[in-house]
MIPATI-713974 format. One line per 3 residues: their letters; for each residue z, y, x negated of N, C-alpha, C, O. Coordinates in Angstrom, 3 decimals, always signed. Last residue first. Layout:
% residues N
A = Z Y X Z Y X Z Y X Z Y X | ...
This chain:
% residues 118
KNT = +98.976 -23.479 -124.042 +98.428 -24.781 -123.618 +98.770 -25.848 -124.611 +98.396 -27.006 -124.425 | +99.294 -20.815 -124.721 +100.247 -21.411 -123.766 +99.730 -22.728 -123.217 +100.003 -23.072 -122.067 | +97.843 -19.697 -126.705 +97.134 -20.036 -125.484 +98.055 -20.584 -124.381 +97.623 -20.786 -123.247
LRK = +99.578 -19.221 -128.844 +98.659 -18.175 -128.397 +98.061 -18.433 -127.019 +97.806 -17.499 -126.259 | +100.931 -21.659 -129.131 +101.686 -20.432 -128.875 +100.789 -19.334 -128.297 +101.185 -18.611 -127.383 | +98.818 -23.393 -129.704 +99.609 -23.603 -128.485 +100.374 -22.337 -128.113 +100.461 -21.978 -126.939
IRL = +98.083 -22.313 -132.191 +97.136 -22.311 -131.084 +97.881 -22.475 -129.763 +97.595 -21.761 -128.802 | +100.386 -22.882 -133.676 +100.006 -21.484 -133.449 +99.006 -21.360 -132.297 +99.072 -20.410 -131.517 | +100.277 -25.690 -133.679 +101.425 -24.989 -133.076 +101.092 -23.534 -132.767 +101.472 -23.015 -131.718
ILE = +97.877 -26.073 -135.096 +98.000 -26.542 -133.713 +99.157 -25.831 -133.008 +99.018 -25.418 -131.857 | +98.649 -25.036 -137.608 +97.559 -24.410 -136.849 +97.648 -24.805 -135.375 +97.507 -23.952 -134.499 | +100.561 -26.920 -138.342 +100.985 -25.540 -138.085 +99.913 -24.798 -137.291 +100.236 -24.016 -136.397
NPS = +98.859 -29.099 -138.719 +99.899 -29.167 -137.680 +100.420 -27.773 -137.331 +100.688 -27.480 -136.166 | +97.356 -28.303 -140.924 +96.698 -28.438 -139.620 +97.708 -28.511 -138.462 +97.431 -28.037 -137.361 | +98.713 -25.949 -143.124 +98.944 -27.238 -142.477 +98.190 -27.284 -141.147 +98.365 -26.390 -140.318
FPK = +96.607 -24.364 -145.570 +97.536 -24.348 -144.450 +97.669 -25.757 -143.888 +96.842 -26.632 -144.148 | +95.904 -22.673 -148.672 +95.831 -23.835 -147.793 +96.887 -23.759 -146.698 +97.942 -23.153 -146.887 | +95.181 -19.868 -146.573 +94.822 -21.195 -147.069 +95.533 -21.450 -148.387 +95.745 -20.510 -149.154
VMF = +97.148 -18.144 -144.235 +96.645 -18.186 -145.606 +96.362 -19.637 -145.981 +97.184 -20.523 -145.745 | +96.446 -16.883 -141.030 +96.998 -17.976 -141.835 +96.334 -17.970 -143.204 +95.119 -17.813 -143.320 | +97.152 -14.788 -138.368 +96.546 -14.862 -139.694 +97.223 -15.986 -140.458 +98.451 -16.035 -140.527
DSA = +96.409 -13.754 -134.987 +97.239 -14.418 -135.979 +96.452 -14.529 -137.274 +95.230 -14.383 -137.280 | +94.706 -12.167 -133.555 +95.973 -12.541 -132.928 +96.953 -13.134 -133.938 +98.169 -13.033 -133.771 | +92.681 -9.370 -134.330 +93.140 -10.721 -134.667 +94.509 -10.959 -134.031 +95.352 -10.064 -133.979
GLD = +91.759 -6.758 -133.862 +92.135 -7.608 -132.741 +92.548 -9.024 -133.061 +92.749 -9.820 -132.143 | +91.359 -5.020 -135.902 +90.179 -5.392 -135.113 +90.486 -6.404 -134.013 +89.581 -6.857 -133.312 | +93.856 -4.908 -137.068 +93.316 -3.688 -136.451 +92.121 -3.996 -135.556 +91.897 -3.306 -134.561
FAD = +93.983 -7.484 -138.175 +94.835 -7.153 -137.017 +94.346 -5.892 -136.308 +94.412 -5.810 -135.082 | +92.088 -7.153 -140.256 +91.924 -8.200 -139.251 +92.747 -7.880 -138.001 +92.243 -7.999 -136.885 | +93.221 -5.063 -141.765 +91.911 -4.895 -141.131 +91.714 -5.899 -140.003 +91.235 -5.548 -138.925
VVV = +95.589 -6.380 -142.612 +95.668 -5.178 -141.771 +94.350 -4.946 -141.042 +94.344 -4.665 -139.843 | +94.462 -8.407 -144.209 +95.305 -8.749 -143.057 +95.371 -7.570 -142.092 +95.225 -7.750 -140.883 | +93.226 -6.835 -146.140 +92.420 -7.740 -145.319 +93.180 -8.118 -144.053 +92.612 -8.145 -142.961
EEQ = +95.410 -5.550 -147.320 +94.409 -4.743 -146.607 +93.519 -5.603 -145.714 +93.099 -5.156 -144.647 | +96.860 -7.669 -148.568 +97.420 -6.941 -147.441 +96.357 -6.178 -146.655 +96.406 -6.166 -145.425 | +95.475 -10.745 -149.453 +95.508 -9.306 -149.660 +95.938 -8.577 -148.393 +95.439 -8.841 -147.300
GMS = +95.251 -13.424 -149.823 +96.452 -12.943 -149.175 +96.594 -11.436 -149.292 +97.704 -10.907 -149.237 | +92.526 -15.389 -149.353 +92.952 -14.108 -149.905 +94.186 -13.640 -149.142 +94.137 -13.484 -147.922 | +91.837 -17.448 -147.918 +92.520 -17.793 -149.161 +92.967 -16.517 -149.869 +93.696 -16.566 -150.860
SLV = +92.282 -17.300 -144.401 +91.784 -16.718 -145.637 +92.558 -17.240 -146.825 +93.769 -17.450 -146.758 | +91.654 -17.179 -140.923 +92.042 -17.974 -142.084 +91.494 -17.298 -143.331 +90.376 -16.783 -143.323 | +92.725 -15.891 -137.856 +91.954 -15.648 -139.070 +92.541 -16.482 -140.207 +93.752 -16.493 -140.428
IVP = +92.389 -16.544 -134.530 +93.214 -16.855 -135.695 +92.315 -16.736 -136.913 +91.277 -17.391 -136.999 | +92.135 -14.761 -131.576 +91.457 -15.111 -132.825 +92.502 -15.366 -133.902 +93.375 -14.537 -134.157 | +91.733 -14.873 -128.033 +92.610 -14.897 -129.205 +91.844 -15.377 -130.433 +91.011 -16.279 -130.346
VKK = +89.495 -12.743 -126.329 +89.753 -14.090 -126.819 +90.706 -14.017 -128.014 +90.514 -13.194 -128.909 | +87.669 -10.986 -124.527 +89.130 -11.050 -124.658 +89.496 -12.476 -125.042 +89.771 -13.311 -124.181 | +84.826 -9.131 -125.411 +85.419 -10.451 -125.185 +86.930 -10.367 -125.410 +87.396 -9.751 -126.369
GHR = +83.216 -6.933 -125.835 +84.265 -6.860 -124.830 +84.901 -8.194 -124.491 +85.454 -8.367 -123.404 | +81.472 -6.839 -127.897 +81.000 -7.509 -126.680 +82.064 -7.551 -125.579 +81.841 -8.135 -124.518 | +83.073 -5.618 -129.832 +81.878 -4.928 -129.358 +81.367 -5.515 -128.039 +80.889 -4.785 -127.171
KIA = +84.956 -7.684 -130.362 +85.383 -6.406 -129.782 +84.204 -5.666 -129.141 +84.327 -5.147 -128.032 | +83.265 -9.565 -131.510 +84.069 -9.924 -130.336 +84.490 -8.654 -129.605 +84.389 -8.566 -128.381 | +82.331 -8.097 -133.703 +81.396 -8.544 -132.660 +82.132 -8.912 -131.379 +81.666 -8.601 -130.283
SLI = +84.689 -7.798 -135.197 +83.993 -6.609 -134.686 +83.042 -6.972 -133.556 +82.948 -6.250 -132.563 | +85.158 -10.489 -135.861 +86.127 -9.759 -135.032 +85.491 -8.515 -134.417 +85.727 -8.211 -133.248 | +82.895 -10.825 -137.495 +83.054 -11.636 -136.277 +84.033 -10.958 -135.331 +83.772 -10.861 -134.132
EIG = +83.508 -9.102 -139.575 +82.340 -8.813 -138.737 +82.368 -9.619 -137.434 +81.914 -9.141 -136.395 | +85.687 -10.507 -140.581 +85.907 -9.144 -140.079 +84.734 -8.746 -139.174 +84.937 -8.126 -138.130 | +84.450 -12.784 -141.509 +85.358 -12.901 -140.374 +85.666 -11.538 -139.757 +85.882 -11.433 -138.549
SAF = +81.044 -11.776 -142.340 +82.440 -12.104 -142.633 +83.242 -12.290 -141.342 +82.771 -11.993 -140.244 | +77.847 -13.191 -142.589 +78.729 -12.255 -141.882 +80.163 -12.714 -142.112 +80.451 -13.911 -142.080 | +76.546 -14.635 -144.742 +75.786 -13.880 -143.730 +76.597 -12.904 -142.898 +76.067 -11.857 -142.526
PMM = +79.259 -16.870 -145.578 +77.897 -16.358 -145.763 +77.393 -15.606 -144.523 +77.780 -15.919 -143.397 | +82.673 -15.643 -145.531 +81.638 -16.611 -145.179 +80.268 -16.008 -145.453 +80.125 -14.789 -145.550 | +85.959 -14.936 -145.547 +84.810 -14.895 -146.456 +83.843 -16.025 -146.109 +84.128 -17.199 -146.347
IDT = +87.666 -15.606 -143.326 +87.286 -14.220 -143.634 +85.991 -14.191 -144.450 +85.040 -13.500 -144.085 | +87.268 -18.058 -140.713 +87.528 -17.713 -142.108 +87.129 -16.247 -142.305 +86.337 -15.712 -141.528 | +88.559 -18.366 -137.408 +87.524 -17.930 -138.352 +88.072 -17.676 -139.748 +89.174 -17.159 -139.931
VVL = +88.771 -19.588 -134.279 +89.408 -19.737 -135.586 +88.329 -19.404 -136.606 +87.301 -20.078 -136.668 | +89.152 -18.516 -130.977 +88.282 -18.529 -132.157 +89.171 -18.680 -133.388 +90.186 -17.997 -133.527 | +89.424 -19.690 -127.608 +90.057 -19.347 -128.878 +88.992 -19.391 -129.969 +88.054 -20.186 -129.908
DFD = +87.842 -20.048 -125.477 +89.259 -19.835 -125.190 +90.013 -19.389 -126.433 +91.087 -18.794 -126.345 | +84.579 -18.558 -125.225 +85.561 -19.401 -125.891 +86.969 -19.046 -125.432 +87.253 -17.910 -125.054 | +81.632 -18.542 -123.731 +82.964 -17.960 -123.546 +83.997 -18.922 -124.106 +84.257 -19.976 -123.525
LEE = +78.491 -18.063 -125.490 +79.509 -18.885 -124.837 +80.815 -18.108 -124.681 +81.069 -17.144 -125.403 | +76.798 -16.175 -126.726 +76.260 -17.050 -125.685 +77.302 -17.860 -124.927 +77.026 -18.309 -123.814 | +78.245 -14.689 -128.597 +77.414 -13.968 -127.633 +76.968 -14.864 -126.476 +76.778 -14.377 -125.361
IKE = +79.344 -16.704 -130.116 +80.246 -15.831 -129.355 +79.475 -15.080 -128.279 +79.986 -14.859 -127.181 | +77.050 -17.674 -131.363 +77.768 -18.537 -130.413 +78.713 -17.712 -129.532 +78.861 -17.993 -128.343 | +76.446 -15.466 -133.023 +75.478 -15.916 -132.008 +76.162 -16.776 -130.943 +75.886 -16.623 -129.753
IAE = +78.711 -15.466 -134.668 +78.451 -14.316 -133.793 +77.477 -14.698 -132.685 +77.658 -14.299 -131.535 | +78.284 -17.902 -136.035 +79.465 -17.716 -135.191 +79.256 -16.569 -134.202 +79.592 -16.697 -133.025 | +75.978 -17.313 -137.476 +75.936 -18.381 -136.475 +77.122 -18.251 -135.507 +76.973 -18.467 -134.304
QGN = +77.074 -15.380 -139.179 +76.001 -15.018 -138.246 +75.895 -16.049 -137.120 +75.741 -15.690 -135.953 | +78.998 -16.792 -140.727 +79.398 -15.758 -139.779 +78.332 -15.394 -138.768 +78.649 -15.123 -137.609 | +78.644 -20.376 -140.885 +78.471 -19.030 -141.427 +78.763 -18.020 -140.317 +78.772 -18.357 -139.133
RTL = +79.060 -22.715 -139.582 +79.285 -22.718 -141.031 +79.003 -21.377 -141.688 +79.107 -21.248 -142.907 | +80.699 -23.738 -136.613 +79.712 -22.875 -137.266 +80.077 -22.777 -138.743 +81.254 -22.759 -139.105 | +81.340 -25.909 -133.891 +81.444 -25.641 -135.322 +80.339 -24.704 -135.782 +79.182 -24.855 -135.390
VVE = +83.301 -26.137 -131.086 +81.977 -25.731 -131.559 +82.150 -25.313 -133.013 +82.993 -24.476 -133.335 | +85.214 -28.507 -129.279 +85.071 -27.675 -130.466 +83.591 -27.388 -130.749 +82.745 -28.278 -130.663 | +87.650 -29.122 -126.857 +86.221 -29.140 -127.159 +85.987 -28.118 -128.263 +86.495 -26.998 -128.198
HGE = +90.786 -30.866 -127.348 +89.987 -29.653 -127.214 +88.510 -29.930 -127.475 +88.160 -30.849 -128.216 | +92.599 -32.910 -127.825 +91.925 -32.853 -126.535 +91.071 -31.619 -126.298 +90.672 -31.352 -125.165 | +93.626 -33.387 -130.272 +94.526 -32.710 -129.325 +93.877 -32.514 -127.955 +94.517 -32.015 -127.029
KVL = +91.384 -34.351 -131.530 +92.487 -35.284 -131.287 +93.487 -34.717 -130.275 +94.112 -35.461 -129.520 | +90.081 -31.926 -131.830 +89.512 -32.933 -130.917 +90.589 -33.955 -130.548 +90.691 -34.371 -129.394 | +91.770 -30.759 -133.775 +91.619 -30.148 -132.450 +91.054 -31.132 -131.430 +91.506 -31.163 -130.285
KHE = +91.493 -32.511 -135.988 +92.817 -32.249 -135.404 +92.694 -31.687 -133.983 +93.435 -32.097 -133.089 | +88.722 -32.361 -136.483 +89.372 -33.638 -136.177 +90.702 -33.423 -135.461 +90.994 -34.073 -134.457 | +88.438 -29.593 -137.110 +87.734 -30.205 -135.983 +88.434 -31.489 -135.541 +88.706 -31.675 -134.355
VTR = +89.983 -29.422 -139.430 +90.393 -28.678 -138.235 +89.716 -29.266 -136.996 +90.351 -29.420 -135.953 | +88.422 -31.099 -141.082 +89.837 -31.374 -140.864 +90.330 -30.698 -139.585 +91.007 -31.317 -138.763 | +85.915 -29.833 -141.081 +86.043 -31.181 -140.509 +87.503 -31.545 -140.226 +87.790 -32.225 -139.241
LIL = +86.612 -27.367 -142.345 +85.932 -27.413 -141.054 +86.154 -28.755 -140.367 +86.538 -28.802 -139.198 | +87.620 -28.218 -144.812 +88.500 -27.525 -143.865 +87.911 -27.598 -142.464 +88.630 -27.862 -141.500 | +85.237 -29.357 -145.835 +86.460 -30.153 -145.715 +87.428 -29.522 -144.715 +87.991 -30.217 -143.869
EDD = +83.390 -27.192 -145.843 +83.152 -28.379 -145.014 +84.415 -29.219 -144.811 +84.635 -29.740 -143.718 | +83.788 -23.894 -145.564 +84.305 -25.001 -146.368 +84.278 -26.259 -145.502 +85.045 -26.380 -144.547 | +83.101 -22.018 -143.691 +82.042 -22.518 -144.569 +82.503 -23.628 -145.499 +81.674 -24.248 -146.166
EAI = +83.841 -21.633 -140.285 +84.373 -21.964 -141.611 +83.261 -22.548 -142.470 +82.557 -23.462 -142.042 | +84.789 -21.144 -137.193 +83.833 -20.538 -138.122 +84.399 -20.693 -139.530 +85.320 -19.975 -139.920 | +85.147 -22.770 -134.245 +85.643 -22.774 -135.619 +84.519 -22.235 -136.497 +83.427 -22.803 -136.539
LIL = +85.982 -22.163 -130.930 +84.986 -21.948 -131.977 +85.693 -21.981 -133.324 +86.706 -21.309 -133.524 | +86.970 -24.173 -128.230 +87.388 -23.455 -129.432 +86.231 -23.371 -130.414 +85.575 -24.373 -130.701 | +87.875 -24.612 -124.986 +86.699 -24.515 -125.838 +87.049 -23.608 -127.020 +87.381 -22.436 -126.842
M = +90.315 -26.851 -123.654 +89.935 -25.545 -124.153 +88.696 -25.651 -125.026 +88.492 -26.648 -125.719
């Protein structure tokens, strides 16, 4: 599977990358929301994992871009903010799942398997 990770925290980015590559997935890394939107426009991903708060464009804007481009891709949203309105906004825009930081990389893998049946 081709998975986009949009995360500005380098430690989280590298941890998730390592875990996904170890599971046999191909991973594209982006460190800000604008870069993630550009990658979404040019590639067809099997899954997107995005942080909410990032430079240049938020995870909510990434979800909007996915919807605007008519892409049908599962999206797992990560956030250190457990605010109810952010979760509701993310799901309203098509998020498939939501995880609050800090999270277990093993739990992320299980959620990815559940969403993709792979």
